[in-house]
C-alpha positions, 0 to 999 in steps of 0.5 A: 907920353902916349895918347892913352896916358895923356887922356887918363891924366887929363881925365883924373884932373876932373876930380878936382871939380868935385869941390870947386864952385863953378864960378869961383874955383880959383878961390876954393879952399881946402876944407875937407879931405875930399877937397885936399884929395881933389887938389892933390890929383890936380897938382900932381897930374898938372905937374906930370904934364908940364914935366913932359913939356906939355903946357896946359892952361889950367883955367881952360882945363877947368872950364872944359870940365865944368862945360862937360859937367853941365852938358855944354862942351865947346868940343865933342868928345870924338873931336877932342880925342882926334885933336889930342891924337893929332897933337901927339903924332906931330910932337912924336914926329918932331922928336923923331926928327930931332933924334935922327939928326942927333944920331947922325952925329953919334953914328957918323963913322958907322954911317960912313962904314955902311955906305962904303960897304954898299958902294963896294958891293954894288960893283961886284959881279952878279949884283943888281941895284934897283931904283930904291937902292936895293942890291940883290944877287941871285944865288938860285933862280926858281921856276915858280910864280912871283908873289905880289904885295897882296900875297902871304909867303913862306921863307927861310932866311938868315940876316946879318950886319955888314961885319957878319954879326947874325941878328936873325935866322929862321934856319936856326929856329928850324921853322920857316917864317910866314908873313904878308909881303906888304907886312915887312920892311920895304926892302923885303917887300920889293925883293920878294916880288922879284923872286919866283918861288924856289929862288934864293937871293942875297939881299943888301938893304940900305938903311933907307929901306930897312930900319932907318934912323931908328934901328931895331932891337939891341943889335941893329943900330940906327943906319944899319945896312942889312944883309939877308940870304932869303929862300922863297919856299912858297906862296901861301895865299 
């Protein structure tokens, strides 16, 4: 669940306080349409949160809203939002780690295939391997300046998987791509800073400096090695 959705759901639960006595909400009766509406919002949204594996103490939720209504909260709004954000980020990180481990089993054969490709490619004549695992081959060496991480560049490129499947091409779009050097996957950021303007390199990016365990879109599966032919046209700024 996204942080915005979580805050909205918790906020909606506050409606139940409209019909609850401050000191006896546990014994509140549904005596009117407003009471029933308040209770309906409370139970539906509490169930939604618990279905999302988020366990809340309804007594403390009610206490927090009563405290807020009386202007005596134990936690300032910005601190509360920060606390929720930290919780959400930690939970999403844990879920990503679990998914990555499951995907390692699911894509076991694919991982082996990609690792074998990289092991063979690195021994080819003209291929240089950097400390990050980036493998690059100079097709044409330019004579212009090299960009830095602070620059924005204009490039033409074609991207494929190890089986030759093309997933992106600025050439087919007939329009060069323009982006900050530091605003792309780390393999590109590293490679671009090795290229003088006018250069054309062939890059092989291990998944660790590409899209990793998450993949990207429908074509780039998790743990994919990416191959690019990149021509650095100019440093825009």
